[in-house]
C-alpha positions as CSV (number, residue, x, y, z in Angstrom):
1,X,-61.3,29.8,56.3
2,X,-57.8,29.9,57.8
3,X,-58.1,26.5,59.3
4,X,-59.1,25.0,55.9
5,X,-56.3,26.7,54.1
6,X,-53.8,25.7,56.8
7,X,-54.6,22.0,56.2
8,X,-53.0,22.3,52.8
9,X,-49.6,23.1,54.3
10,X,-49.2,19.3,54.8
11,X,-45.7,18.0,54.3
12,X,-44.3,21.5,54.0
13,X,-44.7,22.3,57.7
14,X,-41.0,22.0,58.3
15,X,-40.2,24.6,55.6
16,X,-42.9,26.8,57.0
17,X,-41.4,26.7,60.5
18,X,-37.8,27.1,59.4
19,X,-38.6,30.2,57.3
20,X,-39.6,32.5,60.2
21,X,-36.8,30.9,62.4
22,X,-34.1,31.9,59.9
23,X,-35.8,35.3,59.5
24,X,-35.5,35.8,63.2
25,X,-31.7,35.1,63.1
26,X,-31.4,37.4,60.0
27,X,-33.1,40.2,61.9
28,X,-31.0,39.8,65.0
29,X,-27.8,40.2,63.0
30,X,-29.2,43.2,61.1
31,X,-30.3,44.9,64.3
32,X,-26.8,44.3,65.8
33,X,-25.1,46.1,62.9
34,X,-26.1,49.8,63.8
35,X,-25.2,49.1,67.4
36,X,-21.7,47.9,66.3
37,X,-21.5,50.9,64.0
38,X,-22.1,53.3,66.9
39,X,-19.3,51.7,68.9
40,X,-17.1,51.9,65.8
41,X,-17.6,55.6,65.5
42,X,-17.5,56.5,69.2
43,X,-14.8,54.1,70.5
44,X,-12.8,53.6,67.3
45,X,-12.9,56.6,64.9
46,X,-13.5,59.4,67.4
47,X,-11.0,57.9,69.9
48,X,-8.5,57.2,67.2
49,X,-8.2,53.5,68.3
50,X,-7.1,51.5,65.2
51,X,-7.3,48.2,67.0
52,X,-10.9,48.9,68.0
53,X,-11.7,49.9,64.4
54,X,-10.3,46.6,63.1
55,X,-12.0,44.5,65.7
56,X,-15.5,46.1,65.2
57,X,-14.9,46.3,61.4
58,X,-14.4,42.5,61.3
59,X,-17.5,42.0,63.6
60,X,-19.5,44.1,61.1
61,X,-18.4,42.1,58.1
62,X,-19.2,38.8,59.9
63,X,-22.6,40.0,61.1
64,X,-23.4,41.1,57.5
65,X,-22.4,37.7,56.1
66,X,-24.3,35.8,58.7
67,X,-27.4,38.0,58.0
68,X,-27.0,37.3,54.3
69,X,-26.8,33.5,54.9
70,X,-29.9,33.5,57.0
71,X,-31.7,35.7,54.4
72,X,-30.8,33.2,51.7
73,X,-32.0,30.2,53.8
74,X,-35.2,32.1,54.7
75,X,-35.9,32.9,51.0
76,X,-35.3,29.3,49.9
77,X,-37.5,27.7,52.5
78,X,-40.2,30.4,52.0
79,X,-40.3,29.5,48.2
80,X,-40.5,25.7,49.0
81,X,-43.2,26.2,51.6
82,X,-45.4,28.5,49.5
83,X,-45.0,26.5,46.3
84,X,-45.8,23.3,48.1
85,X,-48.8,24.9,49.8
86,X,-50.1,26.1,46.5
87,X,-49.6,22.7,45.0
88,X,-51.6,21.0,47.8
89,X,-54.4,23.7,47.6
90,X,-54.7,23.4,43.8
91,X,-54.8,19.6,44.2
92,X,-57.5,19.8,46.9
93,X,-59.6,22.1,44.7
94,X,-59.2,19.8,41.7
95,X,-60.2,16.7,43.7
96,X,-63.2,18.6,45.2
97,X,-64.4,19.4,41.7
98,X,-64.1,15.7,40.7
99,X,-66.5,14.8,43.4
100,X,-69.1,17.4,42.4
101,X,-72.4,16.4,41.0
102,X,-73.7,18.1,37.9
103,X,-75.9,20.2,40.1
104,X,-72.8,21.4,42.1
105,X,-70.9,22.2,38.9
106,X,-73.9,24.2,37.6
107,X,-73.3,26.6,40.5
108,X,-69.8,27.5,39.2
109,X,-69.0,28.2,35.6
110,X,-66.1,26.4,34.0
111,X,-64.2,29.7,33.6
112,X,-64.7,30.6,37.3
113,X,-63.3,27.2,38.4
114,X,-60.3,27.7,36.1
115,X,-59.7,31.2,37.6
116,X,-59.9,29.9,41.1
117,X,-57.4,27.1,40.5
118,X,-54.9,29.4,38.8
119,X,-55.1,33.2,39.5
120,X,-56.7,32.8,42.9
121,X,-54.3,30.1,44.1
122,X,-51.3,32.1,42.9
123,X,-52.5,35.1,44.9
124,X,-52.9,33.0,48.0
125,X,-49.4,31.4,47.4
126,X,-47.8,34.9,47.2
127,X,-49.6,36.0,50.3
128,X,-48.5,32.9,52.2
129,X,-44.9,33.4,51.2
130,X,-45.1,37.0,52.5
131,X,-46.8,35.9,55.7
132,X,-44.1,33.3,56.7
133,X,-41.3,35.6,55.7
134,X,-42.1,39.3,55.5
135,X,-44.9,39.2,58.1
136,X,-42.4,37.7,60.6
137,X,-39.5,39.8,59.5
138,X,-41.3,43.2,59.8
139,X,-42.6,42.7,63.5
140,X,-39.2,41.3,64.6
141,X,-37.4,44.2,63.0
142,X,-39.8,46.7,64.5
143,X,-39.7,45.3,68.0
144,X,-35.9,44.7,68.2
145,X,-35.2,48.1,66.6
146,X,-37.5,49.9,69.0
147,X,-35.8,48.1,71.9
148,X,-32.4,49.3,70.7
149,X,-33.6,52.9,70.1
150,X,-35.1,53.0,73.7
151,X,-31.9,51.6,75.1
152,X,-29.9,54.4,73.3
153,X,-32.3,57.3,74.0
154,X,-35.8,56.9,75.4
155,X,-36.6,60.6,74.8
156,X,-35.6,60.5,71.1
157,X,-37.5,57.2,70.6
158,X,-40.8,59.0,71.4
159,X,-40.8,60.2,67.8
160,X,-41.7,56.7,66.7
161,X,-44.6,56.5,69.1
162,X,-46.0,59.5,67.4
163,X,-45.4,58.3,63.8
164,X,-46.6,54.7,64.1
165,X,-50.3,55.4,65.0
166,X,-50.5,57.9,62.1
167,X,-49.2,55.3,59.7
168,X,-51.4,52.5,61.1
169,X,-54.6,54.5,60.7
170,X,-53.7,55.4,57.1
171,X,-53.0,51.8,56.2
172,X,-56.3,50.7,57.7
173,X,-58.2,53.2,55.6
174,X,-56.4,52.2,52.4
175,X,-57.0,48.5,52.9
176,X,-60.7,48.9,53.9
177,X,-61.3,50.9,50.6
178,X,-59.3,48.5,48.3
179,X,-60.7,45.1,49.5
180,X,-64.2,45.4,47.9
181,X,-62.7,46.4,44.6
182,X,-60.4,43.3,44.6
183,X,-63.5,41.1,45.4
184,X,-65.2,42.6,42.3
185,X,-62.2,42.3,40.0
186,X,-61.8,38.6,40.5
187,X,-65.4,38.0,39.5
188,X,-64.7,39.9,36.4
189,X,-61.7,37.6,35.7
190,X,-64.2,34.8,35.6
191,X,-66.1,36.6,32.8
192,X,-62.8,37.3,30.9
193,X,-61.9,33.6,31.1
194,X,-65.4,32.7,29.9
195,X,-65.1,35.0,26.9
196,X,-61.7,33.5,26.0
197,X,-62.8,29.9,26.4
198,X,-66.0,30.4,24.3
199,X,-64.0,32.0,21.6
200,X,-61.3,29.3,21.4
201,X,-63.9,26.5,21.6
202,X,-66.0,28.0,18.9
203,X,-63.3,29.6,16.8
204,X,-64.6,27.8,13.6
205,X,-68.0,29.2,14.1
206,X,-66.6,32.7,14.8
207,X,-64.6,32.6,11.6
208,X,-67.4,31.1,9.5
209,X,-69.8,33.9,10.6
210,X,-67.0,36.5,10.3
211,X,-67.6,37.6,13.9
212,X,-64.0,38.3,14.9
213,X,-64.8,42.0,15.5
214,X,-67.7,41.1,17.7
215,X,-65.6,38.8,19.8
216,X,-62.8,41.4,20.0
217,X,-65.5,43.8,21.3
218,X,-66.6,41.4,24.0
219,X,-63.0,40.8,25.1
220,X,-62.3,44.5,25.1
221,X,-65.3,45.3,27.2
222,X,-64.4,42.8,30.0
223,X,-60.7,43.6,29.8
224,X,-61.5,47.3,30.1
225,X,-63.6,46.6,33.2
226,X,-60.7,44.8,34.8
227,X,-58.4,47.6,33.9
228,X,-60.7,50.2,35.4
229,X,-61.2,48.2,38.6
230,X,-57.4,47.5,39.0
231,X,-56.7,51.2,38.3
232,X,-59.1,52.3,41.0
233,X,-57.6,49.9,43.5
234,X,-54.1,50.8,42.6
235,X,-54.9,54.5,43.0
236,X,-56.1,53.8,46.5
237,X,-53.1,51.7,47.3
238,X,-50.8,54.4,45.8
239,X,-51.5,56.5,49.0
240,X,-49.4,53.9,50.8
241,X,-46.1,55.1,49.3
242,X,-46.5,58.8,50.1
243,X,-47.6,58.0,53.6
244,X,-44.5,55.9,54.2
245,X,-42.2,58.5,52.7
246,X,-43.7,61.2,54.7
247,X,-43.4,59.1,57.9
248,X,-39.7,58.2,57.1
249,X,-38.5,61.6,56.3
250,X,-40.4,63.2,59.1
251,X,-38.9,60.8,61.6
252,X,-35.4,61.3,60.2
253,X,-35.7,65.1,60.3
254,X,-37.1,65.0,63.9
255,X,-34.4,62.6,65.1
256,X,-31.7,64.6,63.4
257,X,-33.0,67.9,64.8
258,X,-33.4,66.7,68.4
259,X,-30.3,64.4,68.1
260,X,-28.1,67.4,67.1
261,X,-29.3,69.4,70.1
262,X,-28.6,66.4,72.4
263,X,-25.1,66.0,71.0
264,X,-24.4,69.7,71.7
265,X,-25.6,69.1,75.3
266,X,-23.5,66.0,75.6
267,X,-26.5,63.7,76.2
268,X,-26.0,61.8,72.9
269,X,-22.9,60.8,71.0
270,X,-22.4,61.0,67.3
271,X,-22.2,57.2,66.9
272,X,-25.5,56.9,68.8
273,X,-27.2,59.5,66.5
274,X,-25.9,57.5,63.4
275,X,-27.3,54.3,64.9
276,X,-30.6,56.0,65.7
277,X,-30.9,57.1,62.1
278,X,-30.1,53.6,61.0
279,X,-32.8,52.2,63.3
280,X,-35.2,54.8,62.0
281,X,-34.7,53.3,58.5
282,X,-35.2,49.8,59.9
283,X,-38.3,50.7,61.9
284,X,-40.0,52.5,59.0
285,X,-38.9,49.9,56.4
286,X,-40.5,47.2,58.6
287,X,-43.7,49.3,58.6
288,X,-43.4,49.5,54.8
289,X,-43.0,45.7,54.7
290,X,-46.1,45.4,56.9
291,X,-48.0,47.6,54.6
292,X,-47.0,45.4,51.6
293,X,-48.2,42.3,53.6
294,X,-51.5,44.0,54.3
295,X,-51.9,44.9,50.6
296,X,-51.1,41.3,49.5
297,X,-53.5,39.9,52.2
298,X,-56.2,42.3,51.0
299,X,-55.8,41.0,47.4
300,X,-55.5,37.3,48.5
301,X,-58.4,37.5,50.9
302,X,-60.8,37.9,48.0
303,X,-59.1,35.0,46.3
304,X,-59.2,32.9,49.5
305,X,-62.9,33.4,50.0
306,X,-63.5,32.2,46.4
307,X,-61.3,29.1,46.9
308,X,-63.0,28.3,50.2
309,X,-66.4,28.7,48.5
310,X,-65.4,25.7,46.3
311,X,-63.9,23.7,49.1
312,X,-67.1,24.2,51.2
313,X,-69.4,23.1,48.5
314,X,-70.5,19.6,49.3
315,X,-71.6,17.2,46.7
316,X,-75.3,16.5,46.9
317,X,-74.7,13.0,45.6
318,X,-73.2,10.7,48.2
319,X,-73.2,7.0,49.0
320,X,-75.6,5.9,51.6
321,X,-74.6,4.2,54.9
322,X,-74.6,0.7,53.4
323,X,-74.2,1.1,49.6
324,X,-74.9,-1.8,47.3
325,X,-71.9,-2.9,45.1
326,X,-73.6,-5.2,42.6
327,X,-76.1,-4.2,39.9
328,X,-78.2,-7.3,39.2
329,X,-79.3,-6.5,35.7
330,X,-80.3,-3.6,33.3
331,X,-83.9,-3.3,34.2
332,X,-85.0,0.4,34.7
333,X,-88.0,1.7,36.5
334,X,-89.2,5.3,37.0
335,X,-91.8,5.5,39.8
336,X,-93.7,8.8,40.0
337,X,-90.5,10.8,39.2
338,X,-90.5,14.6,39.4
339,X,-87.2,16.4,38.7
340,X,-86.2,20.1,38.9
341,X,-82.7,21.4,38.2
342,X,-83.5,24.2,40.7
343,X,-84.9,21.8,43.3
344,X,-88.1,23.8,43.0
345,X,-91.3,21.8,42.8
346,X,-92.9,24.6,40.9
347,X,-90.3,24.5,38.1
348,X,-90.1,20.8,37.1
349,X,-88.2,19.6,34.1
350,X,-89.8,16.1,34.5
351,X,-93.3,15.5,35.7
352,X,-94.7,12.3,37.2
353,X,-92.7,9.9,35.0
354,X,-93.8,6.2,35.3
355,X,-91.8,3.8,33.1
356,X,-90.6,0.2,33.2
357,X,-87.9,-0.9,30.8
358,X,-87.0,-4.6,30.9
359,X,-83.4,-5.7,31.0
360,X,-82.0,-6.2,27.4
361,X,-84.7,-4.1,25.8
362,X,-83.9,-1.5,23.1
363,X,-85.9,1.6,23.8
364,X,-86.1,4.7,21.7
365,X,-86.8,8.2,23.2
366,X,-88.1,10.9,20.9
367,X,-89.5,14.4,21.4
368,X,-89.0,18.0,20.5
369,X,-86.3,20.3,21.8
370,X,-86.9,21.0,25.5
371,X,-89.0,17.9,26.1
372,X,-86.4,16.8,28.8
373,X,-85.2,13.6,27.0
374,X,-81.7,14.1,28.3
375,X,-82.9,15.0,31.8
376,X,-84.7,11.7,31.9
377,X,-81.6,9.5,31.1
378,X,-79.3,11.6,33.4
379,X,-81.2,10.3,36.4
380,X,-80.3,6.7,35.6
381,X,-76.5,6.9,36.3
382,X,-77.5,9.4,39.1
383,X,-75.9,12.4,37.5
384,X,-78.7,14.2,39.3
385,X,-81.1,13.0,42.0
386,X,-84.8,13.0,41.6
387,X,-86.9,15.7,43.3
388,X,-89.7,13.3,44.0
389,X,-90.3,9.6,43.4
390,X,-87.6,7.0,42.6
391,X,-85.4,5.6,39.8
392,X,-84.7,1.9,40.1
393,X,-82.0,0.0,38.3
394,X,-82.0,-3.8,38.7
395,X,-84.8,-3.4,41.2
396,X,-82.8,-1.1,43.5
397,X,-83.2,2.6,44.0
398,X,-80.1,4.2,42.4
399,X,-79.5,6.2,45.6
400,X,-78.8,3.0,47.4
401,X,-75.9,2.0,45.0
402,X,-72.3,2.8,45.4
403,X,-71.9,5.6,42.9
404,X,-68.9,4.1,41.2
405,X,-70.5,0.7,40.9
406,X,-73.7,2.2,39.3
407,X,-71.8,4.4,36.8
408,X,-69.6,1.5,35.8
409,X,-72.7,-0.4,34.7
410,X,-74.3,2.6,32.9
411,X,-72.4,3.9,29.8
412,X,-73.6,7.2,28.4
413,X,-72.7,8.4,24.9
414,X,-73.4,12.1,24.7
415,X,-74.3,14.2,21.7
416,X,-71.5,16.7,22.6
417,X,-68.8,14.1,22.4
418,X,-65.6,14.8,24.4
419,X,-62.2,13.3,23.4
420,X,-59.1,14.1,25.4
421,X,-55.5,14.9,24.3
422,X,-53.8,11.6,23.6
423,X,-53.8,8.7,21.2
424,X,-56.9,6.9,20.0
425,X,-56.0,3.9,22.1
426,X,-55.7,6.1,25.2
427,X,-59.1,7.7,24.6
428,X,-60.7,4.3,24.0
429,X,-59.2,2.8,27.2
430,X,-61.3,5.4,29.2
431,X,-63.9,2.7,28.9
432,X,-61.6,0.0,30.2
433,X,-58.0,0.8,31.1
434,X,-57.0,-2.9,30.9
435,X,-58.5,-3.6,27.5
436,X,-56.3,-5.4,25.0
437,X,-55.7,-4.2,21.4
438,X,-58.0,-7.0,20.2
439,X,-60.8,-5.7,22.3
440,X,-60.2,-2.2,21.0
441,X,-60.5,-3.4,17.5
442,X,-63.6,-5.4,18.2
443,X,-65.6,-2.5,19.7
444,X,-64.3,-0.1,17.0
445,X,-65.7,-2.5,14.3
446,X,-69.0,-2.5,16.1
447,X,-69.0,1.3,16.2
448,X,-68.0,1.4,12.5
449,X,-64.8,3.2,13.5
450,X,-62.2,0.7,12.5
451,X,-62.0,1.6,8.9
452,X,-61.3,5.3,9.3
453,X,-58.9,4.6,12.2
454,X,-56.8,2.3,10.1
455,X,-56.8,4.9,7.3
456,X,-54.8,7.2,9.5
457,X,-51.0,6.9,9.0
458,X,-50.5,5.9,12.7
459,X,-53.7,3.9,13.0
460,X,-54.8,3.4,16.6
461,X,-51.7,5.4,17.8
462,X,-53.0,8.5,16.0
463,X,-52.8,11.5,18.4
464,X,-56.0,13.2,19.1
465,X,-55.7,17.0,19.6
466,X,-57.4,18.7,22.5
467,X,-61.1,18.5,22.1
468,X,-60.7,16.1,19.1
469,X,-60.2,19.0,16.7
470,X,-58.3,16.8,14.2
471,X,-61.2,14.3,13.6
472,X,-64.7,15.0,12.1
473,X,-67.9,15.1,14.1
474,X,-69.0,11.7,12.8
475,X,-65.6,10.1,13.6
476,X,-65.7,11.6,17.1
477,X,-69.2,10.1,17.7
478,X,-68.1,6.7,16.6
479,X,-65.0,6.8,18.8
480,X,-67.1,7.7,21.8
481,X,-69.5,4.9,21.0
482,X,-66.6,2.4,20.9
483,X,-65.3,3.8,24.2
484,X,-68.7,3.2,25.8
485,X,-69.0,-0.3,24.4
486,X,-65.6,-1.2,26.0
487,X,-67.2,-0.8,29.4
488,X,-69.4,-3.8,28.7
489,X,-72.2,-2.0,30.7
490,X,-75.6,-3.4,31.7
491,X,-77.2,-0.2,30.4
492,X,-76.1,1.7,27.3
493,X,-77.5,5.2,26.7
494,X,-77.1,7.0,23.3
495,X,-78.0,10.7,23.7
496,X,-78.5,11.7,20.1
497,X,-75.0,10.3,19.6
498,X,-75.3,9.3,15.9
499,X,-76.6,12.7,14.7
500,X,-73.3,13.4,12.8
501,X,-73.2,10.1,10.9
502,X,-75.2,9.2,7.8
503,X,-78.3,7.0,8.0
504,X,-76.5,3.9,6.6
505,X,-73.7,4.1,9.2
506,X,-76.3,4.7,11.9
507,X,-78.2,1.6,10.8
508,X,-75.0,-0.5,10.8
509,X,-74.1,0.7,14.3
510,X,-77.5,-0.2,15.7
511,X,-77.5,-3.6,13.9
512,X,-74.0,-4.5,15.3
513,X,-74.9,-3.4,18.8
514,X,-78.2,-5.3,18.7
515,X,-76.5,-8.5,17.6
516,X,-73.4,-8.2,19.9
517,X,-74.9,-7.1,23.2
518,X,-78.4,-8.5,23.3
519,X,-78.5,-8.6,27.1
520,X,-77.6,-4.9,27.5
521,X,-80.5,-2.5,28.0
522,X,-80.2,0.2,25.2
523,X,-81.8,3.6,25.4
524,X,-81.5,5.7,22.2
525,X,-82.4,9.4,22.3
526,X,-82.8,10.5,18.7
527,X,-84.1,13.3,16.5
528,X,-84.4,10.9,13.5
529,X,-87.3,8.4,13.6
530,X,-85.2,6.0,11.5
531,X,-82.8,5.7,14.5
532,X,-85.5,4.3,16.8
533,X,-88.2,2.8,14.6
534,X,-86.8,-0.8,15.0
535,X,-86.7,-0.4,18.9
536,X,-88.7,-2.7,21.1
537,X,-90.7,0.3,22.2
538,X,-90.5,4.1,21.7
539,X,-91.1,6.7,24.4
540,X,-92.5,10.0,23.1
541,X,-91.7,13.0,25.4
542,X,-93.5,16.3,25.4
543,X,-93.0,19.2,27.9
544,X,-91.3,16.9,30.5
545,X,-94.0,14.3,30.4
546,X,-94.4,10.9,28.7
547,X,-96.9,11.5,26.0
548,X,-97.0,7.9,24.6
549,X,-95.2,4.6,24.7
550,X,-95.4,2.0,21.9
551,X,-93.8,0.4,18.9
552,X,-93.2,2.3,15.7
553,X,-96.4,0.9,14.1
554,X,-98.5,1.6,17.2
555,X,-97.3,5.2,17.6
556,X,-97.7,5.8,13.8
557,X,-101.3,4.8,14.2
558,X,-102.2,6.5,17.5
559,X,-99.9,9.3,18.4
560,X,-100.1,12.7,16.8
561,X,-96.7,14.0,17.9
562,X,-95.0,10.9,16.5
563,X,-97.0,11.1,13.3
564,X,-96.0,14.7,12.7
565,X,-92.3,14.0,13.3
566,X,-92.3,10.9,11.0
567,X,-94.2,12.4,8.1
568,X,-92.2,15.7,8.2
569,X,-88.9,13.7,8.0
570,X,-90.3,11.4,5.3
571,X,-91.2,14.5,3.2
572,X,-87.8,16.0,3.6
573,X,-86.2,12.7,2.6
574,X,-88.4,12.6,-0.5
575,X,-87.6,16.1,-1.4
576,X,-83.9,15.5,-0.9
577,X,-84.1,12.3,-3.0
578,X,-85.9,14.2,-5.7
């Protein structure tokens, strides 16, 4: 885990090395100050030597200023190193997610990935800053101060040897109790983010069903759980303060008591006792800093484990040793294909699928909810891998293609259309970043989107809000169809992607696509029979199997499922018309 995190330091190694170096110089100057103070009292004030007072006073001021300078430099480089480390870690996480297959993403919820890239990375960043600064400062201060105290009075220094084990044992018990709670609380953060994301995405549904109170209740429940967990953890960590105070005051009292006796017996000077008390503060403050570091590491350890979990996740979709970089045509073959999302042959979503779709054909796919229509087409661009059998595109198993090459030749228009923040032009150019304005207009006319785009005040430069909230469902679908057409793919898949447009517009889109891209293989998943009835052939799906294949006329004559769908829709249309 540490090795993987350390790789993210990258170009910030210099700042990470300079920070503890400056901390070392800062500590040396701080440790020198009580020593100079002892001489100032014993050789200057008690002896009445004004020249010694001036000389040592100037030395104290210079030492303080140098210590301050090194402290500022250490703080600056610690901030640079930790911020840069967090930037690299966040970037590595984001890039890792981009390479995930759908199956990999299914293992992590969206809210969990967001928490890991934000809250968890911030925790690790704070811990890293404390490690390269405070975790070096505290041991340096502890060691140097102990050396100085033993050089002044070995007997009096034995007080620290009694206090340190007591404090160390207490810190260990506190950390061992708090860590499991922090592990639990960050998982609860995932749930909190999920509640917030769902609420914001579905805010229109929430308001239309007047479910604000229900959503508030969900949020309150999760938020209260986080509060309770954090409260429990903080109560445990709160023991840290009293332990430190007890140790500090006990040490000061013991040193003052024994030190006073030693002054009376002339085995210790007043200046040495003052410096011993100063070193007591430094030693115990260094222990306090160490306890803070341990607390932060305890919190960040849970975060680090969650981050590493994502970085260790390897995509199950990778290029082979010698990937193919050319897709010959849009022919599609399914050969004895079985598929399970759980990779369990006893829980198959698709069962023994055998299909051949010639290049340039228009094929409709119809079936009830849960018949695995979407699962079928997701295997073509290799969004998932088959469990058994093979899917071939252009006569080649999709697993033998370079992934980017394959997906560039397969365009998918989803039912849940996604538009990104930016102008209409910028969204369309996801299909082809080098497309000209003329090409944008051409595909938008094919998708029946040009008219409503030009009706906007800014036309193609109209800004699309996050998630496309300022356009209707039908407009969103037409824009995503245009975006897919801009790819000029060999295979074009419509996954119920005209469900939000009227039947006339749907018919116009299908007619335009049929006329303009006759060589492209077109697969149309639809709920409406009217969307697929003019296809070259129609596949009827039922319970993850192909129930029948044929033209509209053939299926209407021979297939019961198709007949039921067709006549039920026809009756609804008649009733609506009546």
